[in-house]
C-alpha positions in Angstrom: 228.3 145.3 135.2 230.3 142.0 134.3 233.7 141.7 136.5 235.4 141.0 133.3 234.7 144.7 132.2 236.5 146.3 135.0 239.7 144.9 134.0 239.5 144.8 130.3 240.8 148.0 128.9 239.6 149.9 126.3 237.2 148.5 124.1 238.1 146.3 121.2 236.7 148.4 118.2 237.4 145.9 114.7 235.8 142.6 115.1 238.6 139.9 115.6 241.1 142.3 116.7 243.3 140.4 119.0 243.0 140.7 122.7 246.4 141.8 124.1 246.7 139.0 126.7 250.0 137.9 128.1 252.7 136.9 126.3 256.0 134.7 127.1 259.4 136.0 127.2 260.2 136.4 123.9 257.1 138.2 122.7 255.7 135.1 121.5 252.0 135.2 120.5 250.0 132.9 122.9 246.6 134.6 122.3 244.3 132.4 120.0 240.7 133.9 120.6 240.0 137.3 119.8 237.0 139.4 121.2 235.0 141.9 120.0 233.8 143.5 123.7 231.1 146.0 122.0 229.2 143.1 120.2 230.3 140.8 123.3 231.7 137.9 120.2 234.7 135.9 120.2 236.2 133.9 117.3 238.9 131.1 117.1 240.9 131.0 114.0 238.7 133.0 112.2 235.6 130.9 113.2 232.7 132.7 115.4 231.7 131.3 118.5 228.0 132.2 119.5 228.5 133.0 123.1 226.1 133.6 126.0 226.7 136.6 128.0 227.9 134.9 130.9 230.1 132.3 128.7 231.7 135.5 127.3 232.4 136.7 130.6 233.8 133.4 132.0 235.9 133.0 128.5 237.1 136.7 128.5 238.2 136.4 132.3 240.3 133.0 131.8 241.6 134.2 128.7 243.1 137.7 130.7 244.2 134.7 133.1 245.7 132.1 130.9 247.6 129.4 132.4 246.3 130.5 136.0 244.3 128.1 138.2 241.0 129.3 139.7 238.2 127.7 142.2 234.5 127.7 141.5 234.2 130.3 144.3 237.0 132.4 142.9 235.1 132.0 139.1 231.7 133.4 141.2 233.1 136.0 142.7 234.5 137.4 139.5 232.4 136.3 136.9 229.1 136.6 139.1 229.5 139.2 141.3 226.5 140.3 143.6 224.7 137.6 142.1 224.1 133.9 144.0 224.7 131.1 141.7 225.0 127.7 142.8 228.6 125.9 142.7 227.2 123.9 139.0 226.8 127.1 137.8 230.3 127.4 136.8 230.4 124.1 135.8 227.4 123.8 133.4 229.4 127.2 131.8 232.8 125.2 131.3 231.0 122.4 129.8 229.4 124.6 127.4 232.5 127.0 126.6 234.7 123.5 126.0 231.9 122.3 123.4 232.2 125.6 121.6 235.8 125.8 122.1 236.5 122.1 120.5 234.4 122.7 117.7 236.3 126.2 117.2 239.5 124.1 117.0 240.4 126.4 120.0 242.5 125.9 123.4 241.2 123.5 126.3 239.4 124.6 129.7 241.2 122.3 132.1 240.2 120.7 135.4 242.7 120.3 138.2 241.2 118.3 140.3 240.2 119.2 143.6 241.2 123.2 142.7 239.6 124.1 139.8 239.8 125.6 136.3 242.5 126.8 133.6 242.3 128.0 130.2 245.4 126.1 128.7 247.1 128.8 126.6 250.7 127.5 126.3 253.5 129.6 124.8 255.5 128.5 122.5 259.1 127.9 123.4 261.6 130.0 122.1 262.8 128.2 119.2 262.4 124.7 118.7 264.5 124.2 122.1 263.1 125.9 125.0 266.3 127.0 127.4 264.6 125.7 130.7 263.8 122.5 128.7 267.4 121.8 127.8 268.9 123.4 131.1 269.6 120.1 133.7 269.7 122.5 136.8 266.0 124.0 136.1 264.7 120.7 135.6 266.5 119.4 138.9 265.0 122.5 141.0 261.3 122.1 139.5 261.6 118.8 140.2 262.8 119.1 143.6 260.1 121.7 144.5 257.6 118.7 143.5 259.5 116.5 145.8 259.3 119.1 148.8 255.3 119.6 147.9 255.0 115.6 148.6 256.8 115.9 151.6 255.0 118.1 153.2 251.8 116.7 152.2 250.7 120.0 149.9 249.0 118.0 146.9 247.1 121.6 146.0 250.4 123.4 145.6 251.7 119.9 143.9 248.9 120.2 141.3 249.0 123.9 141.1 252.7 123.8 139.7 252.0 120.6 137.2 249.6 122.8 135.7 252.2 125.6 135.1 254.9 123.3 133.8 254.7 124.0 130.1 254.8 127.9 131.0 257.5 127.4 133.5 259.3 125.2 130.8 260.1 122.0 132.6 258.8 118.4 132.5 257.8 116.4 135.1 260.0 113.3 135.7 258.5 109.9 135.2 257.4 109.1 138.7 255.9 112.6 139.1 253.8 112.4 135.8 251.7 109.4 137.2 252.0 110.6 140.6 249.8 114.0 139.6 246.9 111.3 138.5 247.4 109.5 142.0 247.1 112.5 143.8 243.9 113.7 141.9 242.3 110.5 142.7 241.7 109.8 139.2 241.4 106.0 139.1 239.9 106.0 135.7 243.3 107.1 134.1 245.1 104.5 135.7 242.6 101.7 134.5 242.6 102.9 130.9 245.8 104.5 130.1 247.7 102.3 128.2 250.4 104.8 127.4 252.2 104.4 130.8 253.1 100.6 130.9 251.0 98.3 133.4 254.3 97.9 135.4 254.5 101.3 136.1 250.9 101.7 137.0 250.8 98.7 139.0 251.6 99.8 142.4 249.2 103.0 142.3 246.2 100.4 141.2 247.1 98.5 144.2 247.0 101.8 146.1 243.6 102.7 145.1 242.8 98.5 145.6 243.4 99.3 149.4 241.1 102.0 149.3 237.9 100.6 147.5 234.8 98.1 149.0 235.4 94.8 148.3 234.1 91.6 149.8 237.2 89.6 149.4 240.2 90.1 151.7 242.7 92.2 149.6 245.8 91.3 151.5 246.1 88.1 149.5 246.2 90.0 146.5 249.0 92.5 147.5 251.0 89.3 148.6 250.9 87.6 145.5 251.9 91.0 143.9 255.0 90.9 146.5 255.7 87.0 145.6 255.8 87.9 141.9 258.3 90.8 142.0 255.1 92.6 140.0 255.9 95.7 141.4 259.0 98.2 140.8 261.8 98.4 143.3 260.6 101.2 145.8 256.5 100.5 144.9 257.8 96.9 146.9 259.5 98.2 149.4 256.4 100.3 150.4 254.1 97.6 149.9 256.1 95.2 151.9 256.8 97.1 154.6 254.1 99.9 155.1 250.9 99.3 153.1 249.8 96.0 153.4 249.8 96.5 157.4 246.5 98.4 157.3 245.1 95.3 155.5 246.2 93.0 158.3 244.9 95.3 160.4 241.1 95.2 159.1 241.7 91.5 158.5 242.2 91.0 161.9 245.4 89.9 161.4 247.1 92.4 164.1 250.4 90.6 164.7 251.3 90.4 161.4 250.2 94.2 161.0 252.9 94.9 163.8 255.4 92.8 162.3 255.0 94.4 159.3 255.8 98.1 160.9 258.3 96.5 163.2 260.4 95.6 159.8 259.5 98.9 158.5 261.0 101.1 161.2 264.3 98.9 161.1 264.7 99.4 157.3 263.7 103.1 157.5 266.8 103.5 160.1 268.9 101.3 158.1 268.3 103.4 154.5 267.7 106.5 156.1 264.1 106.8 154.7 263.1 110.1 156.9 259.9 110.1 155.1 258.8 106.7 156.4 259.2 107.6 159.9 256.0 109.5 160.6 253.6 107.6 158.2 255.0 104.5 160.2 253.6 105.7 163.6 250.5 106.8 162.3 249.6 103.4 160.4 250.7 102.1 164.0 248.3 104.4 165.8 245.3 102.2 163.2 246.6 99.2 164.0 246.4 99.6 167.6 243.1 101.2 167.4 241.9 98.4 165.6 243.5 95.7 168.1 241.2 97.4 170.9 243.9 98.0 173.5 243.4 101.8 174.7 246.4 102.0 176.6 248.5 100.8 174.0 246.7 103.1 171.4 247.1 105.9 173.7 250.8 105.3 174.2 251.1 105.0 170.4 249.2 108.2 170.0 251.4 110.3 171.9 254.6 109.2 169.8 252.7 109.9 166.7 251.8 113.4 168.4 255.5 114.0 169.7 256.8 113.5 165.4 254.2 115.4 163.8 255.1 118.3 166.2 258.5 118.2 165.0 257.6 117.7 161.2 253.8 119.0 160.8 253.2 117.7 157.5 249.9 118.5 156.4 248.8 115.3 154.7 249.8 113.2 157.8 248.7 115.7 160.4 245.2 115.2 158.7 245.2 111.1 158.9 246.6 111.6 162.3 243.6 113.6 163.3 240.9 111.1 162.4 242.3 108.6 164.3 243.0 110.3 167.5 239.4 111.4 167.0 238.2 107.6 166.7 240.2 107.1 169.9 238.4 110.0 171.6 234.9 109.0 170.8 235.8 105.4 171.6 237.2 106.5 175.1 233.5 108.4 175.6 235.3 112.2 174.8 232.2 112.6 172.1 232.8 116.1 171.5 236.6 116.4 171.5 236.8 113.6 169.2 233.8 115.2 167.0 235.7 118.3 167.2 239.1 116.5 166.1 237.4 114.6 163.1 236.4 117.6 161.5 239.4 119.5 161.7 241.4 116.5 160.4 238.6 116.5 157.5 239.4 120.1 156.7 243.1 119.8 156.6 242.2 116.6 154.2 240.7 118.5 152.1 243.4 121.5 152.2 246.0 119.0 151.6 244.8 117.9 148.1 245.4 114.6 148.2 242.2 112.5 147.0 243.8 109.2 147.9 244.7 109.7 151.4 241.2 111.5 152.3 239.9 108.0 151.1 242.4 106.2 153.6 242.2 108.6 156.3 238.2 108.2 156.1 238.2 104.1 155.7 240.9 103.7 158.4 238.2 105.9 160.7 235.3 103.9 159.4 237.0 100.4 160.2 237.9 101.5 163.6 234.3 102.9 164.6 232.8 99.5 162.7 234.9 97.0 164.7 234.6 98.9 168.5 231.2 100.6 168.2 229.1 98.7 165.4 225.8 100.5 164.6 226.7 103.8 166.3 225.8 107.3 165.1 229.1 108.5 164.3 230.0 105.2 162.5 227.2 105.5 160.6 227.4 109.0 159.4 231.3 108.9 158.5 230.3 105.6 156.5 228.0 107.6 154.8 230.6 110.5 153.9 233.4 107.5 152.7 230.7 106.0 150.3 229.9 109.8 148.9 233.9 110.0 148.0 233.6 106.8 146.5 230.7 108.5 144.1 232.5 111.8 143.7 235.8 110.5 142.4 234.1 107.4 140.2 235.8 104.7 142.8 232.6 102.5 142.6 232.2 103.1 139.0 236.0 101.6 138.1 236.4 99.4 141.2 235.7 96.3 139.6 237.9 97.4 136.1 240.1 97.7 138.8 240.3 94.5 140.2 240.4 92.8 137.0 243.2 95.1 135.7 245.3 94.1 138.5 244.1 90.5 138.7 245.2 89.9 135.1 248.4 91.5 135.2 249.2 88.8 138.2 247.8 86.4 135.8 249.7 87.1 132.9 253.1 87.7 134.7 252.8 84.2 136.7 252.2 82.3 133.3 255.3 83.8 132.1 257.5 82.9 134.9 
């Protein structure tokens, strides 16, 4: 018996009778697909869709739970109970359903990167102006929740909330409208999406540039962007006092990396940038590990651990665990180091921040390659990093990424 049959209620006996799906406040009809359960047929806007049995079951389940996000595992449990299909089964059925829905002029099945799928049937607002969209208190409160998820490092929760914004009746502010694509690791969007001006995208493009593999030193490009004032003010500040320290350490410019982080500490105190404190100390741990002084690295690790005990933000906690795992590996505690790295990778997966996962893995690989070149652990994690690049399309888009950044900087320099 298919899972949706357990939840569907009475059968629809008249073809194309609308399934009584969820309705928004005010009674607005959001159901655009009709179902005939006896014949296992569906229609959209008067157009029949020829569906296989499991396609019908999957569409019916998603329609019964409109605007909710389900992971592959959850869909396998609901639509394929007692069976043992592979993860690709869900992806293949979604792919075919999307084509059939598009041909029928129906709604879309959205991919929420790192989480799963959702059937987007957004309710029409009551009247031309939805009350919540015109209520600044609602807008401020919902974007405040976004900011809190951001601070806590809960990317999955942030993306899930973004997926519900139409049905909840709020709009993302300009920053988070871009940020959700960054959290997803959607480099293609940042390279190709011209609706957002390049000046608004350039900081995010540079953050992707920090984590991709390139033969040339990357600090020169970021220094040029800073010199040209190419970034929005907040992006300029973060690049100047924090992000670029990674590149200096990677290129062996340890003194400049440490000086950059000292400036970051001072600026964060003077400007009360509480959200910078933990990332600064984790960056400092990476720099000390690249420097190769075990005593200094141990001392810096203790400082980062002290801060995380007080503020155990998921994203930063994961990055710390990978670096501390690397420190333990280099100190000869292989089992403890590997266990902590596994724990960190699991935490990164739960956090849902794709670029931070790539950065943490890149740091781990960089430290091991610097001090234990050719080792099994270094090769294993380097292979995992390459797999992550392929998974999120960074290997495919990194050439276009570099071209896009340099083209913008060239045009900016010519205009001065």
